[in-house]
C-alpha positions in Angstrom: 64.3 17.6 -9.8 61.5 20.1 -10.4 60.4 18.1 -13.4 60.4 14.9 -11.4 58.4 16.6 -8.6 55.9 17.9 -11.1 55.5 14.4 -12.7 55.1 12.8 -9.3 52.6 15.5 -8.3 50.5 14.9 -11.5 50.7 11.1 -11.0 49.5 11.5 -7.4 46.6 13.7 -8.6 45.7 11.2 -11.3 45.7 8.3 -8.8 43.6 10.3 -6.3 41.1 11.2 -8.9 40.8 7.6 -10.1 40.4 6.5 -6.5 37.6 9.0 -5.8 35.9 8.0 -9.1 36.1 4.4 -8.1 34.5 5.2 -4.8 31.7 7.1 -6.6 31.2 4.1 -8.9 31.0 1.8 -5.9 28.4 4.0 -4.3 26.3 4.1 -7.5 26.5 0.3 -7.7 25.3 0.0 -4.1 22.4 2.3 -4.8 21.4 0.2 -7.8 21.8 -3.1 -5.9 18.1 -3.3 -5.0 17.0 -4.0 -8.6 20.0 -6.2 -9.3 19.2 -8.4 -6.3 15.6 -8.8 -7.5 16.9 -9.8 -10.9 19.4 -12.3 -9.4 16.7 -13.7 -7.1 14.3 -14.0 -10.0 11.4 -12.7 -8.0 10.1 -10.0 -5.6 8.1 -10.9 -2.5 4.9 -8.9 -1.8 3.6 -8.7 1.7 -0.2 -8.4 2.1 -3.2 -8.9 4.3 -4.8 -11.9 2.4 -8.3 -11.0 3.7 -8.6 -7.6 2.0 -10.9 -8.1 -1.0 -11.0 -7.0 -3.7 -7.3 -5.9 -3.4 -5.9 -9.3 -2.2 -7.7 -12.3 -0.7 -8.1 -16.1 -0.8 -10.7 -17.7 -3.1 -12.6 -20.9 -2.4 -9.5 -22.9 -3.4 -7.1 -21.0 -1.1 -5.5 -19.1 -4.0 -4.6 -15.5 -3.4 -6.4 -13.3 -6.0 -7.5 -9.7 -6.3 -7.0 -6.3 -8.0 -3.5 -5.7 -6.5 -2.5 -9.3 -7.2 -3.2 -8.9 -10.9 -1.3 -5.6 -11.0 1.7 -7.1 -9.3 1.7 -10.2 -11.5 1.7 -8.0 -14.6 4.4 -5.7 -13.3 6.6 -8.7 -12.4 6.2 -10.2 -15.9 7.2 -6.9 -17.5 10.2 -6.7 -15.2 11.3 -10.2 -16.2 10.8 -11.8 -12.7 8.3 -13.8 -10.7 6.2 -12.6 -7.8 5.6 -14.3 -4.5 2.7 -13.3 -2.2 3.4 -13.5 1.5 0.5 -12.9 4.1 1.8 -10.9 7.0 0.6 -9.2 10.2 -0.8 -5.9 8.8 -0.2 -4.1 12.1 3.6 -4.7 11.7 3.8 -4.6 7.9 6.2 -1.7 7.7 8.6 -3.4 10.1 8.3 -6.6 8.1 9.3 -4.6 5.0 12.3 -2.8 6.6 13.5 -6.1 8.1 13.9 -7.5 4.6 11.3 -10.2 5.0 9.4 -8.9 2.0 10.4 -6.6 -0.9 7.2 -4.6 -1.3 3.8 -3.9 0.3 1.2 -4.1 -2.5 -2.2 -4.3 -0.9 -4.2 -1.1 -0.9 -1.5 0.7 1.1 -2.4 4.3 1.7 0.3 7.0 1.2 0.5 9.0 4.4 3.1 11.4 5.8 3.7 9.1 8.8 4.5 6.1 6.5 6.6 8.2 4.2 9.0 8.8 7.2 9.6 5.0 7.3 9.3 3.8 3.7 9.1 5.0 0.1 6.1 4.8 -2.2 5.5 4.3 -5.9 3.5 6.8 -7.8 -0.2 6.6 -6.8 -2.2 4.2 -8.8 -5.7 4.4 -7.1 -7.7 6.9 -5.2 -9.9 5.7 -2.3 -12.1 7.1 0.5 -12.6 6.1 4.1 -16.3 5.4 4.3 -18.7 4.9 7.2 -20.7 1.7 7.1 -23.8 1.2 9.3 -26.6 -1.4 9.4 -29.3 -0.9 6.8 -32.2 1.0 8.3 -30.2 2.7 11.0 -31.7 6.2 10.8 -29.9 7.3 14.0 -26.6 7.6 12.2 -26.6 9.8 9.0 -23.5 11.9 9.3 -20.2 11.8 11.3 -21.6 13.9 14.2 -24.2 11.1 14.8 -21.3 8.8 15.8 -21.1 10.7 19.2 -21.6 8.2 22.0 -21.3 5.2 19.6 -19.0 2.3 19.2 -17.0 2.3 16.0 -15.1 -0.7 14.6 -12.1 -0.7 12.3 -9.0 -2.7 11.3 -6.0 -2.4 13.6 -3.1 -0.5 12.0 -5.1 0.4 8.9 -5.5 3.8 7.2 -9.0 3.8 8.5 -7.5 4.0 12.0 -5.3 6.9 11.0 -8.2 8.7 9.2 -10.4 8.4 12.3 -7.6 9.5 14.7 -7.0 12.6 12.5 -10.6 13.7 13.1 -10.1 14.6 16.8 -13.5 16.1 17.2 -15.2 12.9 16.1 -12.8 10.6 18.0 -13.3 12.5 21.3 -17.1 12.1 20.9 -17.1 8.3 20.5 -18.0 5.9 23.3 -15.2 3.6 22.1 -13.3 2.2 19.2 -13.0 -1.5 18.7 -10.0 -2.7 16.7 -9.9 -5.9 14.7 -7.3 -8.0 12.9 -9.5 -8.1 9.8 -12.1 -5.9 8.2 -14.4 -9.0 7.9 -14.5 -9.3 11.7 -15.5 -5.7 12.1 -18.3 -6.0 9.6 -19.5 -9.2 11.2 -19.7 -7.5 14.5 -21.6 -4.6 12.9 -24.2 -7.1 11.5 -24.8 -8.6 14.9 -24.9 -5.2 16.7 -21.6 -5.3 18.7 -20.5 -2.0 17.0 -22.7 0.8 15.7 -20.5 1.7 12.6 -17.4 0.6 10.8 -14.8 2.8 9.1 -13.3 1.1 6.2 -11.6 1.6 2.8 -14.3 2.2 0.2 -12.9 -0.5 -2.2 -13.2 -3.0 0.6 -16.5 -1.8 2.0 -18.2 -1.7 -1.4 -17.1 -5.2 -2.2 -18.7 -6.6 0.9 -21.8 -4.5 0.8 -22.4 -5.7 -2.8 -22.5 -9.2 -1.4 -24.7 -8.3 1.5 -26.8 -5.5 0.1 -29.6 -6.1 2.6 -27.3 -5.8 5.6 -25.3 -2.6 5.2 -25.4 0.9 3.9 -22.8 3.6 3.3 -23.1 7.1 4.6 -22.5 10.1 2.3 -20.2 11.6 4.9 -16.7 10.1 5.1 -13.2 10.6 6.6 -11.5 11.9 3.4 -9.8 10.7 0.3 -6.5 9.0 0.0 -4.1 7.5 -2.6 -2.8 4.0 -2.8 0.9 3.3 -3.6 3.3 0.3 -3.5 5.5 0.5 -0.4 9.3 -0.1 -0.9 12.3 0.3 1.4 13.8 3.8 1.2 17.2 2.5 0.2 15.7 0.6 -2.8 15.8 3.5 -5.2 16.7 1.5 -8.3 13.8 -0.9 -7.7 11.4 1.9 -7.1 12.4 3.7 -10.3 11.9 0.4 -12.3 8.5 -0.2 -10.7 7.3 3.4 -11.4 8.4 3.0 -15.1 6.6 -0.3 -15.3 3.4 1.1 -13.8 3.5 4.1 -16.1 3.7 1.7 -19.1 0.7 -0.3 -17.7 -1.4 2.8 -17.4 -0.3 4.1 -20.8 -1.2 1.0 -22.8 -4.5 0.4 -21.0 -3.5 -2.8 -19.1 -4.1 -1.2 -15.7 -7.5 0.0 -16.9 -8.5 -3.5 -18.0 -7.6 -4.9 -14.6 -9.6 -2.2 -12.9 -12.6 -3.0 -15.1 -12.4 -6.6 -14.1 -12.5 -5.9 -10.3 -14.5 -2.6 -10.1 -16.6 -2.6 -13.2 -15.0 0.7 -14.3 -11.6 2.4 -14.8 -10.6 4.0 -11.5 -6.9 4.0 -12.0 -5.1 7.2 -11.0 -3.5 8.6 -14.1 
């Protein structure tokens, strides 16, 4: 009887261990599902503001082009899938991602502590600044303190809004802040005098200023540096790991640098 009991006890222990191991395997499989789903679907969907040059915007033919677009296309090719670009409301882009309507946010998305509470980020691939743009010849605004009593424009829900809000001293001194759906609208209002200055991502501001060099100028003062990363749902760990691996390879073999040269005239990729 003792031997039978011992055998039964060992058998029970073995079955319990196997069951627990099976549960562990199931959990691991679930964690890895994000990459498997992308492979099965044959594509990942990128959400973006399609009026954010040179990161992502529509050309004269209505095709979405840009620096981030080229990076995403190359990453997708290396991962063995296609990429679909889906314009979304930027103010609600994090909710759009977490609702599953898109798989990634790849559009000059600044890595911030607030956003990191809601989504995960790839490794940084670009460093940017929040610059202050004014009309050319405006000698009344030379530094941030000169914005006191002035009207400042920026894109609603952008990192420019976060950067300005973080500088409470400047924010309190302003007459008002006008928020726009698109950076182009803010810069248009700056040109016609509806706002006194615009706070914008440097990569965007420089792009527009180069096209209208006689209209705008950039102050030396700014609202700080920031890093861009690809936004992914926090649960999608396997997809994030694969994307980081792919981006590292693109940096290492010089592909990312070539894409940077194409859009910025120099290699500004974060190593």
